[in-house]
BAFI-3210 file (N, C-alpha, C; in Angstrom, 3 decimals, decimal comma, padded with zeros to 6 digits):
// residues 302
n [1|2|3|4|5|6|7|8|9|10|11|12|13|14|15|16|17|18|19|20|21|22|23|24|25|26|27|28|29|30|31|32|33|34|35|36|37|38|39|40|41|42|43|44|45|46|47|48|49|50|51|52|53|54|55|56|57|58|59|60|61|62|63|64|65|66|67|68|69|70|71|72|73|74|75|76|77|78|79|80|81|82|83|84|85|86|87|88|89|90|91|92|93|94|95|96|97|98|99|100|101|102|103|104|105|106|107|108|109|110|111|112|113|114|115|116|117|118|119|120|121|122|123|124|125|126|127|128|129|130|131|132|133|134|135|136|137|138|139|140|141|142|143|144|145|146|147|148|149|150|151|152|153|154|155|156|157|158|159|160|161|162|163|164|165|166|167|168|169|170|171|172|173|174|175|176|177|178|179|180|181|182|183|184|185|186|187|188|189|190|191|192|193|194|195|196|197|198|199|200|201|202|203|204|205|206|207|208|209|210|211|212|213|214|215|216|217|218|219|220|221|222|223|224|225|226|227|228|229|230|231|232|233|234|235|236|237|238|239|240|241|242|243|244|245|246|247|248|249|250|251|252|253|254|255|256|257|258|259|260|261|262|263|264|265|266|267|268|269|270|271|272|273|274|275|276|277|278|279|280|281|282|283|284|285|286|287|288|289|290|291|292|293|294|295|296|297|298|299|300|301|302]
n.u [000,844|000,481|001,581|001,741|004,123|003,766|005,581|007,271|005,865|006,868|006,586|005,642|006,059|004,009|004,472|003,068|004,230|004,807|005,567|006,838|008,608|011,894|012,046|011,489|013,480|016,117|015,858|015,629|018,249|020,093|019,539|020,213|022,285|025,066|025,262|023,720|025,262|027,161|028,221|028,298|026,302|023,310|020,560|017,235|016,221|014,758|012,279|010,283|008,731|005,889|003,946|001,250|-001,724|-002,782|-002,287|000,262|002,205|003,712|004,240|006,103|007,875|008,871|010,770|008,802|009,479|010,507|009,988|012,846|013,211|011,686|011,673|012,905|016,485|018,750|021,225|024,396|026,014|024,144|022,961|025,001|025,703|023,343|023,854|026,411|025,721|024,108|025,622|027,588|025,884|024,827|027,363|027,920|025,759|026,566|029,172|028,401|027,258|024,678|022,431|020,532|018,709|016,529|016,939|015,996|014,891|012,522|012,613|014,403|014,784|014,118|015,287|014,062|013,621|015,261|015,286|012,762|010,985|008,580|006,849|005,911|002,962|002,107|000,610|000,086|002,463|003,262|001,862|001,719|001,898|-000,402|-002,060|-002,273|-001,200|001,302|004,004|006,881|010,495|013,915|016,798|018,588|021,409|021,696|020,543|021,220|019,767|019,186|019,757|018,103|018,209|015,438|012,862|013,123|012,086|012,694|015,333|018,357|020,071|023,357|025,083|028,287|030,128|029,714|029,561|028,183|025,242|024,420|021,801|018,763|017,709|015,435|012,498|012,604|011,821|010,263|011,650|013,299|016,543|019,204|020,141|018,336|015,995|017,100|017,244|019,487|021,413|023,285|025,795|024,302|025,122|027,553|026,950|024,525|023,090|022,487|021,539|021,012|018,757|018,209|020,427|020,080|017,714|019,047|020,697|020,253|021,933|022,482|020,072|016,936|014,038|012,278|012,118|010,292|011,028|012,829|015,302|018,301|020,480|024,186|025,353|026,928|029,554|029,486|029,089|030,645|031,303|028,718|027,768|029,525|028,219|025,975|026,397|025,613|026,496|026,709|029,063|030,823|030,484|031,238|032,159|030,607|032,413|034,378|032,942|032,440|035,020|035,730|033,788|034,294|037,092|036,178|034,713|036,252|037,601|036,169|035,378|034,833|032,960|031,505|030,178|028,512|026,838|023,672|021,293|019,597|016,409|016,196|014,085|013,235|011,456|012,449|012,146|012,235|014,868|016,934|016,079|016,006|018,618|019,755|019,021|020,097|022,826|022,917|021,647|023,773|025,958|024,959|024,993|027,619|028,665|027,522|029,158|028,559|029,134|029,931|029,055|026,624|026,641|025,476|024,644|026,074|024,117|024,621]
n.v [-001,236|002,282|005,412|008,850|010,364|012,568|014,634|015,391|014,905|012,632|009,792|006,755|003,103|000,730|-002,344|-005,472|-007,800|-011,113|-012,219|-014,529|-014,671|-013,664|-011,113|-008,327|-008,307|-008,493|-006,512|-004,235|-004,772|-003,917|-001,473|000,089|002,758|002,006|000,296|001,945|004,050|002,903|002,959|000,725|-000,820|-001,976|-002,624|-002,178|000,564|000,750|002,854|003,099|000,817|-000,690|-002,235|-004,636|-004,622|-007,187|-009,145|-011,457|-009,889|-007,443|-003,979|-002,823|000,173|001,858|003,926|004,549|002,854|002,164|-000,403|-002,168|-002,183|-000,200|003,175|001,495|000,582|002,805|002,789|000,662|001,284|002,104|-000,148|-001,437|000,033|-000,558|-003,436|-003,445|-001,999|-004,123|-006,359|-005,235|-004,817|-007,545|-008,752|-007,254|-008,089|-010,806|-010,551|-009,848|-011,892|-012,885|-014,238|-013,514|-015,327|-015,158|-013,578|-012,182|-010,338|-009,134|-008,806|-006,752|-003,152|000,308|003,555|006,445|009,118|011,277|011,195|012,012|014,716|015,766|014,394|010,802|008,708|006,258|003,964|004,159|004,394|005,722|008,169|011,667|012,453|013,785|013,368|014,897|014,752|012,934|011,375|012,731|012,153|012,290|010,927|007,859|008,296|011,031|011,761|009,917|007,088|005,133|001,758|-000,979|-003,858|-005,730|-007,444|-009,482|-011,844|-014,598|-014,575|-015,359|-015,280|-015,843|-017,171|-015,994|-017,415|-019,922|-022,940|-022,859|-024,341|-026,755|-026,133|-026,340|-025,250|-022,692|-022,408|-019,868|-016,933|-018,242|-020,581|-023,463|-024,001|-026,253|-027,901|-027,641|-028,975|-031,373|-031,835|-031,338|-030,285|-027,241|-024,755|-021,742|-019,188|-019,135|-019,820|-019,313|-016,934|-015,729|-013,637|-014,253|-014,197|-011,412|-010,724|-012,249|-010,869|-008,655|-009,583|-012,342|-014,268|-016,731|-019,304|-019,380|-020,740|-019,809|-017,144|-014,386|-012,151|-010,810|-009,858|-007,623|-006,283|-006,077|-006,741|-008,954|-009,428|-009,965|-012,623|-014,930|-014,687|-015,070|-017,466|-018,782|-018,655|-019,810|-022,593|-026,184|-027,611|-026,490|-026,206|-025,466|-022,925|-019,305|-017,343|-014,584|-012,423|-013,395|-013,043|-010,074|-009,395|-010,277|-009,071|-006,637|-006,290|-006,954|-004,965|-002,672|-003,196|-002,569|-000,595|003,121|003,626|001,318|001,183|003,557|002,671|001,724|000,120|-002,049|-003,517|-007,135|-007,903|-005,934|-003,914|-004,242|-001,969|000,262|000,473|001,975|004,463|004,920|004,599|006,667|008,933|008,370|008,847|011,563|012,194|010,785|012,498|014,789|014,148|013,748|016,165|017,232|016,394|013,828|010,818|007,682|005,260|005,590|007,617|007,946|010,427|010,667|009,356|009,427]
n.w [-000,074|-000,734|000,655|002,126|003,772|006,286|007,307|005,158|002,812|001,348|-000,796|000,221|000,669|002,299|004,031|004,920|006,908|008,132|011,575|011,773|009,596|008,338|007,449|008,465|010,405|009,179|007,318|009,009|010,262|008,293|007,869|010,079|011,676|011,173|009,048|007,374|006,565|005,023|001,818|000,102|000,785|-000,515|000,421|000,773|002,742|005,710|006,963|009,149|011,460|012,349|014,785|014,399|015,779|018,063|016,347|014,893|013,198|011,434|010,143|007,758|006,673|003,742|001,496|-001,780|-004,558|-008,048|-010,764|-011,810|-014,650|-015,662|-016,568|-019,541|-019,870|-021,513|-022,521|-022,729|-020,656|-018,679|-017,906|-016,851|-014,514|-013,078|-012,608|-011,294|-008,947|-007,897|-007,857|-005,768|-003,675|-002,975|-002,590|-000,186|001,571|001,909|002,959|005,454|006,504|005,578|003,333|000,590|-000,929|-002,670|-004,856|-007,549|-010,544|-009,830|-007,180|-007,001|-006,894|-007,940|-006,977|-008,076|-008,191|-008,704|-011,452|-012,320|-013,305|-012,099|-009,461|-009,781|-010,093|-007,793|-008,402|-010,854|-012,634|-014,846|-014,966|-013,723|-010,125|-009,275|-011,267|-013,455|-015,918|-018,204|-016,654|-016,987|-017,707|-016,983|-018,555|-017,323|-017,488|-017,480|-014,958|-012,718|-011,007|-008,110|-007,071|-005,227|-003,250|-002,366|-000,368|001,708|002,795|002,505|003,030|004,897|007,939|009,330|012,049|012,398|014,216|014,232|012,263|009,100|008,226|005,517|003,353|001,627|-001,734|-002,773|-004,964|-007,141|-008,811|-010,696|-011,138|-010,393|-008,928|-010,222|-008,248|-006,371|-007,390|-007,460|-004,778|-003,360|-000,725|000,157|000,516|001,229|001,534|000,339|-002,369|-003,535|-004,038|-006,824|-008,688|-011,446|-012,894|-013,326|-014,896|-017,124|-018,056|-019,045|-021,108|-023,372|-024,059|-023,256|-023,250|-021,605|-020,538|-018,798|-018,687|-020,358|-021,316|-024,078|-023,771|-023,882|-026,360|-026,400|-024,017|-023,999|-023,358|-020,933|-020,590|-019,985|-017,063|-016,098|-017,005|-015,528|-013,046|-013,137|-013,456|-013,219|-010,826|-007,667|-006,070|-007,841|-008,624|-008,524|-005,643|-004,234|-003,789|-005,619|-007,981|-008,018|-008,071|-010,712|-012,242|-012,047|-013,240|-015,900|-016,639|-016,606|-018,807|-021,008|-023,836|-024,118|-025,982|-026,374|-023,924|-024,204|-026,139|-027,591|-025,702|-027,102|-027,501|-028,108|-029,493|-031,062|-033,361|-036,818|-038,804|-037,234|-036,082|-037,545|-037,322|-034,486|-033,934|-035,297|-033,865|-031,258|-031,523|-031,659|-029,289|-027,442|-027,951|-026,780|-024,293|-023,808|-024,068|-021,766|-020,089|-018,797|-017,265|-018,880|-017,429|-015,485|-012,368|-009,377|-007,032|-003,665|-000,970|001,588]
ca.u [-000,061|001,293|000,943|002,478|004,675|003,183|006,518|007,800|005,206|007,511|005,815|006,264|005,296|003,923|004,253|002,741|004,996|004,577|006,706|007,572|009,584|013,051|012,096|011,605|014,528|017,105|015,586|016,100|019,699|020,882|018,960|020,811|023,314|026,294|024,935|023,287|026,441|028,314|027,890|028,250|024,868|022,124|019,469|016,491|016,121|013,462|011,884|009,741|008,274|004,849|003,327|-000,099|-002,317|-003,570|-001,648|001,783|002,444|004,430|004,039|007,445|007,447|010,052|010,444|008,354|010,463|009,982|010,612|014,246|013,132|010,602|011,758|014,219|017,876|018,865|022,622|024,871|026,504|023,142|022,775|026,127|025,368|022,557|024,416|027,372|025,295|023,690|026,748|028,167|024,951|025,000|028,683|027,874|025,209|027,316|030,138|027,639|026,670|023,222|022,134|019,147|018,208|015,401|017,549|015,640|014,809|011,332|013,206|015,214|013,982|015,098|014,858|014,245|013,133|015,893|015,105|011,561|010,767|007,467|006,526|004,877|001,988|002,604|-000,393|000,004|003,744|003,518|001,132|001,966|001,191|-001,760|-002,893|-002,440|-000,374|002,255|005,321|008,121|011,572|015,200|017,458|019,470|022,621|021,613|020,019|021,198|018,902|020,077|019,171|018,178|017,647|014,229|012,177|014,062|011,110|013,364|016,616|018,742|021,222|023,982|026,021|029,642|030,995|029,178|029,750|026,732|024,561|024,033|020,358|018,047|017,465|013,937|012,019|012,763|011,648|009,550|012,389|014,056|018,133|019,296|020,399|017,028|015,312|017,748|017,152|021,012|021,737|024,566|026,184|023,687|025,797|028,550|026,822|023,191|022,599|023,095|020,990|021,237|017,646|018,424|021,525|019,281|016,824|019,784|021,028|019,638|022,748|022,231|018,765|016,242|012,827|011,536|012,178|009,579|011,780|013,762|016,682|018,952|021,798|025,238|025,758|027,480|030,862|029,397|028,663|031,703|030,953|027,285|027,878|029,896|027,534|024,828|026,624|024,755|027,264|026,932|030,384|031,949|030,138|032,127|031,551|030,209|033,686|034,996|032,030|032,652|036,235|035,728|032,938|035,125|037,992|035,592|034,067|037,454|038,378|034,923|035,733|033,818|032,003|030,640|029,416|027,669|026,264|022,314|020,885|018,253|015,754|016,478|013,078|012,970|010,978|013,549|011,966|012,641|016,244|017,804|015,664|016,521|020,116|020,268|018,640|020,814|023,970|022,707|021,508|025,073|026,670|024,597|025,358|029,144|028,870|027,246|030,300|028,026|029,880|029,272|028,395|026,124|027,177|024,431|025,111|025,877|022,943|025,150]
ca.v [-000,002|003,534|006,418|009,942|010,896|013,885|015,787|016,052|014,345|011,624|008,642|005,532|001,712|000,089|-003,780|-006,193|-008,992|-011,981|-012,126|-015,704|-014,540|-012,946|-009,955|-007,211|-008,467|-008,574|-005,050|-003,432|-004,760|-003,227|000,076|000,917|003,650|001,578|-000,126|002,999|004,973|002,365|002,993|-000,544|-001,399|-001,614|-003,051|-001,137|001,387|000,888|004,065|002,601|-000,457|-000,514|-003,544|-004,897|-004,844|-008,447|-010,235|-011,783|-009,347|-005,988|-003,162|-001,976|001,402|002,344|004,751|003,962|002,695|001,747|-001,493|-001,753|-001,956|000,893|002,996|000,481|001,000|003,285|002,397|-000,502|001,653|002,341|-001,505|-001,824|000,594|-001,577|-004,851|-003,228|-001,944|-005,326|-007,257|-004,742|-005,033|-009,050|-009,009|-006,732|-008,979|-011,919|-010,107|-009,525|-013,404|-012,820|-014,697|-013,135|-016,575|-014,932|-012,548|-012,065|-009,039|-008,646|-008,308|-005,523|-001,903|001,547|004,807|007,070|010,427|012,374|011,195|012,585|016,218|015,776|013,116|009,961|007,976|004,947|002,850|004,279|005,274|006,705|009,392|012,472|012,018|014,633|012,751|016,243|014,358|011,991|011,521|013,003|011,827|012,247|009,509|007,511|008,813|012,335|011,769|008,557|006,589|004,206|000,468|-001,586|-005,212|-005,756|-008,552|-010,444|-012,941|-015,846|-014,266|-016,188|-014,726|-016,918|-016,775|-016,258|-018,061|-021,468|-023,351|-022,771|-025,681|-026,740|-026,066|-026,511|-024,079|-022,681|-021,848|-018,343|-016,141|-018,945|-021,774|-023,992|-024,265|-027,754|-028,515|-027,513|-030,003|-032,779|-032,134|-031,380|-029,224|-026,534|-023,528|-020,689|-017,970|-018,899|-020,240|-019,481|-015,586|-015,422|-012,611|-014,469|-013,735|-010,005|-010,792|-012,697|-009,787|-007,659|-010,168|-013,559|-015,055|-018,127|-019,599|-019,520|-020,896|-019,323|-015,605|-013,974|-010,977|-011,369|-009,450|-006,530|-006,078|-005,170|-007,178|-010,335|-009,397|-010,614|-014,122|-015,686|-014,888|-015,450|-018,900|-019,628|-018,516|-020,826|-024,140|-027,226|-028,027|-025,350|-025,958|-025,071|-021,562|-018,421|-016,656|-013,198|-011,845|-013,658|-012,507|-008,941|-009,061|-010,480|-008,230|-005,199|-006,453|-006,912|-003,465|-001,801|-003,448|-002,207|000,649|003,822|003,777|000,210|001,590|004,339|002,098|001,814|-001,091|-002,098|-004,901|-007,981|-008,110|-004,561|-003,697|-003,858|-000,672|001,475|000,589|002,927|005,946|004,994|004,506|007,961|009,790|007,941|009,383|012,939|012,205|010,470|013,735|015,822|013,697|013,970|017,758|017,795|015,608|012,857|009,471|006,527|004,473|006,788|007,590|008,616|011,237|009,773|009,719|009,166]
ca.w [000,047|-000,877|001,686|002,184|004,965|006,525|007,412|003,823|001,590|000,610|-001,101|001,002|000,696|003,619|003,607|005,817|007,046|009,530|012,573|011,606|008,577|008,814|006,794|009,329|011,267|008,243|006,866|010,107|010,481|007,262|008,152|011,271|011,363|010,834|007,757|006,365|006,258|004,062|000,297|-000,442|001,228|-001,366|000,801|000,982|003,989|006,396|007,485|010,379|011,633|013,275|015,054|014,198|017,058|018,214|015,332|014,924|012,049|011,487|008,891|007,381|005,751|003,064|000,351|-002,741|-005,599|-009,254|-011,288|-012,499|-016,155|-016,186|-018,027|-019,975|-020,146|-022,990|-023,083|-021,918|-019,273|-017,487|-017,434|-016,132|-013,343|-012,064|-012,186|-010,387|-007,753|-007,245|-007,276|-004,698|-002,765|-002,761|-001,837|001,176|002,098|002,164|003,900|006,793|006,736|005,110|002,017|000,182|-001,306|-003,596|-005,686|-008,967|-010,854|-009,155|-005,827|-007,050|-007,237|-008,452|-006,394|-009,450|-007,820|-009,276|-012,938|-012,681|-013,049|-011,097|-008,659|-010,438|-009,164|-007,318|-009,012|-012,569|-012,595|-016,142|-014,646|-012,382|-008,793|-009,153|-012,444|-014,473|-017,232|-018,091|-015,818|-017,831|-016,838|-017,649|-018,846|-016,100|-017,721|-016,987|-013,541|-012,162|-010,007|-007,129|-007,168|-004,149|-003,000|-001,532|-000,073|002,604|003,284|002,364|003,546|005,945|008,635|009,863|013,149|012,121|015,370|014,090|010,943|008,290|007,800|004,142|003,322|000,187|-002,425|-003,034|-006,079|-007,002|-010,243|-011,511|-011,566|-009,247|-009,375|-010,430|-006,843|-005,666|-008,100|-007,151|-003,504|-002,877|000,069|-000,339|001,363|000,626|001,582|-000,776|-003,759|-004,050|-004,332|-007,998|-009,483|-012,752|-013,591|-013,535|-015,876|-018,459|-018,392|-019,773|-022,311|-023,388|-024,946|-022,561|-023,220|-020,421|-021,074|-017,802|-018,990|-021,370|-021,715|-025,141|-023,417|-024,702|-026,971|-025,961|-022,713|-024,439|-022,667|-019,319|-020,676|-019,094|-015,570|-015,954|-017,187|-014,378|-011,942|-013,219|-013,742|-012,302|-009,712|-006,838|-005,518|-008,823|-008,829|-007,798|-004,464|-004,603|-003,828|-006,815|-008,961|-007,907|-008,776|-012,118|-012,918|-012,130|-014,302|-017,153|-016,870|-016,811|-020,220|-022,020|-024,415|-023,697|-027,089|-026,141|-022,709|-024,759|-027,211|-027,469|-025,371|-027,885|-027,254|-029,177|-030,513|-031,581|-034,749|-037,665|-039,367|-036,261|-035,765|-038,098|-036,734|-033,266|-033,879|-035,639|-032,723|-030,273|-031,861|-031,321|-027,780|-026,818|-028,083|-025,860|-022,906|-023,618|-023,922|-020,393|-019,316|-018,129|-017,632|-019,705|-016,517|-014,404|-010,881|-008,521|-005,837|-002,427|-000,120|003,071]
c.u [000,882|000,565|002,129|003,025|004,453|004,455|007,112|006,947|005,870|006,520|006,280|005,423|005,102|003,615|003,940|003,433|004,763|005,769|007,624|008,582|010,743|013,194|012,360|012,965|016,034|016,894|016,232|017,664|020,448|020,387|019,652|021,976|024,649|026,145|024,574|024,164|027,361|027,647|027,763|026,917|023,776|020,879|018,529|016,289|014,978|013,339|011,252|009,221|006,892|004,184|001,908|-000,791|-002,991|-003,235|-000,285|002,407|003,037|004,126|005,519|007,171|009,044|009,796|009,817|009,456|009,915|010,692|011,828|014,057|012,135|011,080|012,957|015,430|018,130|020,514|023,188|025,318|025,411|022,943|023,668|025,989|024,497|023,154|025,525|026,956|024,611|024,523|027,472|027,234|024,943|026,279|028,747|027,032|026,020|028,533|029,788|026,807|025,161|023,251|020,594|018,314|017,083|015,803|017,236|015,269|013,466|011,642|014,299|014,377|014,773|014,475|015,182|013,756|013,788|015,827|013,696|011,280|009,583|007,175|005,618|003,840|002,317|001,716|-000,152|001,264|003,892|002,594|002,000|001,406|-000,231|-002,489|-003,025|-001,591|000,482|003,458|006,446|009,485|012,865|015,928|018,350|021,028|022,737|021,417|019,963|020,333|019,856|019,219|019,179|017,693|016,486|013,883|013,006|013,416|011,786|015,030|016,978|020,119|021,848|024,862|027,412|030,516|030,589|029,374|028,266|026,303|024,172|022,458|019,959|017,803|015,894|013,838|011,978|012,642|011,035|010,349|012,917|015,489|018,153|019,564|019,180|016,014|015,731|017,683|018,679|021,164|022,940|024,703|025,435|024,294|026,854|028,225|025,352|022,476|023,234|022,641|020,958|019,923|017,629|019,477|020,837|018,226|017,567|020,355|020,668|020,559|022,886|020,852|018,036|014,698|011,932|011,502|011,379|010,124|012,897|015,463|017,195|020,296|022,760|025,843|026,582|028,770|030,761|029,205|029,536|031,442|029,575|027,450|028,358|029,088|026,263|025,087|025,879|025,169|027,469|028,374|031,229|031,560|031,011|031,490|031,337|031,539|034,377|034,194|032,522|034,165|036,473|034,953|033,739|036,212|037,372|035,195|035,117|037,920|037,405|035,218|034,426|032,665|030,938|029,742|028,231|026,704|024,585|022,004|019,407|017,655|015,852|015,212|012,380|012,497|011,983|013,429|012,365|013,850|016,992|017,236|016,167|018,019|020,622|020,062|019,626|022,373|023,915|022,527|022,869|026,003|026,371|025,054|026,988|029,484|028,463|028,246|029,448|028,705|029,233|028,479|027,812|026,453|026,275|025,225|025,021|024,750|023,342|025,887]
c.v [001,331|004,541|007,669|010,178|012,364|014,980|016,377|015,436|013,378|010,327|007,446|004,402|001,316|-001,511|-004,494|-007,562|-009,819|-012,020|-013,447|-015,768|-013,574|-011,402|-008,660|-007,069|-008,038|-007,030|-004,143|-003,517|-004,090|-001,815|000,842|002,042|003,277|001,167|000,966|003,946|004,223|002,273|001,719|-001,290|-000,977|-002,261|-001,928|-000,621|001,368|002,364|003,925|001,342|-000,282|-002,114|-003,573|-005,371|-006,238|-009,284|-010,395|-011,148|-007,880|-005,298|-002,270|-000,952|001,636|003,070|003,993|003,867|002,032|000,481|-001,057|-001,482|-000,974|002,319|001,845|001,278|001,570|003,005|001,225|000,009|002,044|001,138|-001,763|-001,226|-000,160|-002,769|-004,514|-003,070|-003,317|-006,319|-006,731|-004,972|-006,738|-009,374|-008,525|-007,553|-010,205|-011,682|-009,922|-010,876|-013,500|-013,327|-014,411|-014,226|-016,406|-013,700|-012,585|-010,659|-008,215|-008,170|-007,297|-004,328|-000,694|002,819|005,951|008,506|011,403|012,361|011,965|014,100|016,634|014,472|012,157|009,210|006,658|003,751|003,133|005,065|006,047|008,015|010,243|012,122|012,728|014,249|013,931|015,923|013,306|012,438|011,589|012,663|012,002|010,866|009,098|007,897|010,282|012,582|010,628|007,974|005,671|002,943|-000,279|-003,018|-005,042|-007,165|-009,482|-011,684|-014,360|-015,807|-015,184|-015,526|-015,798|-016,221|-017,234|-017,009|-019,525|-021,563|-023,354|-023,948|-025,721|-026,783|-026,015|-025,340|-024,001|-022,142|-020,441|-017,806|-017,214|-020,358|-022,168|-024,265|-025,778|-028,406|-028,507|-028,736|-031,372|-033,015|-032,016|-030,133|-028,589|-025,357|-022,355|-019,414|-017,906|-019,136|-019,912|-018,029|-015,218|-014,413|-012,877|-014,145|-012,219|-010,088|-011,199|-011,591|-008,805|-008,413|-011,721|-014,480|-016,508|-018,451|-019,855|-019,472|-020,249|-017,664|-015,332|-012,811|-011,247|-010,818|-008,288|-006,736|-005,479|-005,773|-008,593|-010,482|-010,072|-012,132|-015,016|-015,863|-015,343|-016,989|-019,742|-019,626|-019,311|-022,292|-025,000|-027,407|-026,634|-025,195|-025,559|-023,481|-020,723|-017,875|-015,209|-012,351|-012,000|-013,048|-010,964|-008,424|-009,158|-009,585|-006,904|-005,252|-006,455|-005,593|-002,459|-001,920|-002,887|-000,841|001,670|003,902|002,505|000,616|002,569|003,961|001,923|000,306|-001,282|-003,578|-005,694|-008,190|-006,958|-004,697|-003,431|-002,445|000,435|001,466|001,802|004,471|006,038|005,207|006,045|009,005|009,498|008,643|010,865|012,980|011,828|011,849|014,827|015,519|013,945|015,406|018,203|016,982|014,514|011,442|008,559|005,612|005,525|006,524|008,348|009,462|010,357|010,303|009,729|010,455]
c.w [-000,025|000,127|001,406|003,431|005,342|006,726|006,269|002,569|000,841|000,558|-000,497|000,528|002,223|003,281|004,768|006,003|008,272|010,372|012,444|010,645|009,173|008,160|007,494|009,981|010,487|007,498|007,762|010,363|009,590|007,113|009,236|010,997|010,711|009,516|006,847|005,803|005,303|002,616|-000,471|-000,136|000,255|-000,780|001,102|002,444|004,499|007,250|008,985|010,320|012,710|013,572|014,705|015,180|016,914|017,131|015,259|013,542|012,410|010,141|008,698|006,575|005,129|002,123|-000,895|-003,791|-006,903|-009,913|-011,877|-014,045|-016,634|-015,669|-018,213|-020,002|-021,558|-023,441|-022,218|-020,620|-018,345|-017,123|-016,587|-014,623|-012,507|-011,869|-011,337|-009,145|-007,154|-006,848|-005,881|-003,512|-002,152|-001,902|-000,453|002,084|002,759|003,145|005,442|007,188|006,649|003,662|001,725|-000,087|-002,359|-004,558|-007,145|-009,242|-010,376|-007,677|-005,742|-007,565|-007,507|-007,701|-007,501|-009,238|-008,810|-010,894|-013,309|-012,356|-012,123|-010,657|-009,755|-009,459|-008,977|-007,974|-010,494|-012,510|-013,860|-015,943|-013,622|-011,070|-008,660|-010,464|-013,651|-015,901|-017,111|-017,259|-016,714|-016,871|-017,672|-017,845|-017,378|-016,338|-017,285|-015,415|-013,056|-011,004|-009,113|-007,297|-005,843|-004,177|-002,192|-001,272|000,538|003,163|003,411|002,874|004,929|006,569|009,277|011,113|012,624|012,969|015,154|012,691|010,259|008,017|006,383|004,245|001,665|-000,267|-002,706|-004,462|-006,053|-008,723|-011,248|-011,837|-010,416|-009,816|-009,394|-009,003|-005,996|-006,118|-007,553|-005,651|-002,818|-001,935|-000,191|000,586|000,638|000,637|000,438|-002,105|-004,348|-004,437|-005,815|-009,018|-011,108|-013,591|-014,108|-014,756|-017,246|-018,981|-019,319|-020,983|-022,211|-024,231|-024,562|-022,530|-021,881|-020,592|-019,889|-017,996|-020,264|-022,111|-022,806|-024,761|-024,351|-025,177|-026,181|-024,588|-022,834|-023,652|-021,363|-019,316|-019,775|-017,768|-015,203|-016,172|-016,113|-013,079|-012,044|-013,626|-012,772|-011,003|-008,956|-006,308|-006,523|-009,235|-007,956|-006,742|-005,061|-004,651|-005,135|-008,079|-009,003|-008,575|-010,017|-012,904|-013,011|-013,204|-015,768|-017,483|-017,142|-018,255|-021,365|-022,326|-024,034|-024,835|-027,090|-025,017|-023,258|-025,855|-026,735|-026,872|-026,054|-027,440|-028,444|-030,022|-031,149|-033,100|-035,696|-038,231|-038,461|-036,001|-036,225|-037,350|-035,238|-032,909|-034,128|-034,510|-031,538|-030,413|-031,520|-029,787|-027,019|-026,984|-027,163|-024,500|-022,606|-023,583|-022,479|-019,562|-018,393|-018,298|-018,245|-018,889|-015,461|-013,031|-009,998|-007,422|-004,675|-001,581|001,437|003,513]
res [m|d|a|l|r|i|s|d|s|l|v|v|a|m|k|r|v|k|d|e|t|s|e|a|q|i|a|s|f|f|s|d|d|a|h|n|s|d|p|r|n|h|c|v|r|i|i|n|i|f|p|v|p|e|l|p|e|k|i|i|v|m|a|w|m|r|k|v|m|d|p|r|f|r|t|v|g|e|g|i|q|f|l|s|e|m|v|e|g|l|q|y|m|h|q|n|n|v|a|h|r|d|c|v|i|n|n|m|a|m|e|a|d|a|m|y|t|r|p|y|h|p|v|r|p|k|k|r|y|d|w|s|g|p|a|l|h|h|s|r|t|r|c|p|p|r|y|y|l|i|d|f|g|y|s|q|m|y|d|p|s|h|p|r|p|p|e|h|a|i|k|s|g|g|f|t|p|p|e|g|s|k|g|i|p|c|d|l|l|l|r|m|s|l|f|w|v|a|s|f|t|l|h|s|s|i|p|n|p|h|m|h|d|p|g|m|s|g|f|e|f|l|r|p|v|v|e|d|m|v|v|d|d|p|a|k|r|p|t|m|d|e|v|a|s|r|f|s|q|i|i|q|k|v|p|w|w|k|l|r|a|r|a|a|k|k|d|e|f|p|l|t|k|p|f|r|a|f|y|h|v|f|w|t|a|s|m|m|l|l|s|k|p|a|i|p|s|p|k|s|i|h]
***
């Protein structure tokens, strides 16, 4: 449910969660002063928590955010910003002994207030909040958003002083990982927070029958690390520290013109491609004249 914070008219989301889940605990853990001041922390910030009278439930309050793919990425660099923040966020969770366990595109969100000239409506995000017209927005390159991991209902926090017990994978994003369907327990913290559905949403070089999104062109250079993250044997997958290191090394080698290239949908109507490409050249020139980096860099909120 959406609501307005009285003090500053901030649009917020209110979510009811059961006490038996770990969501409120883990969300609060990453929202305290120590974690909130760390720029590597990309877990959604909890503004407040209210108990539900006479029920074993709580209402958590957080800023309202948009879906990651709305609007779609305009350049490869914009997509890289998103993936970089999600890799960094997962690595931070693992370093704090927390496994997300349900890390799919639907459990990632975008704080996009900087992109919009006027607030958008939470129920009809293409409309202004006051319903007076369309919600116009700048590109991510011009006004970078921030990305967050959300929904910790299946997340697991481990005691670092005790060995982590192997656990079974859960169905996530419409599919069950190979070890889940085979009933093989594994170390969730090291092997299971894969974010690979989000990667497939960006590029579909590896077939995935569970995804209906055709993917976007231009992200094929990420294929080696993504392939390693989804091998059938969980023991052979890289840890998030290894993924973060490899991801950083790959990005450093990508030329600027590739990062500024258009992130076109793979099923784009062929007749529109030349016109979109022509417009993209002039738009890119304007961003370069404004000294906007190829990979957007949002202003720090800390």
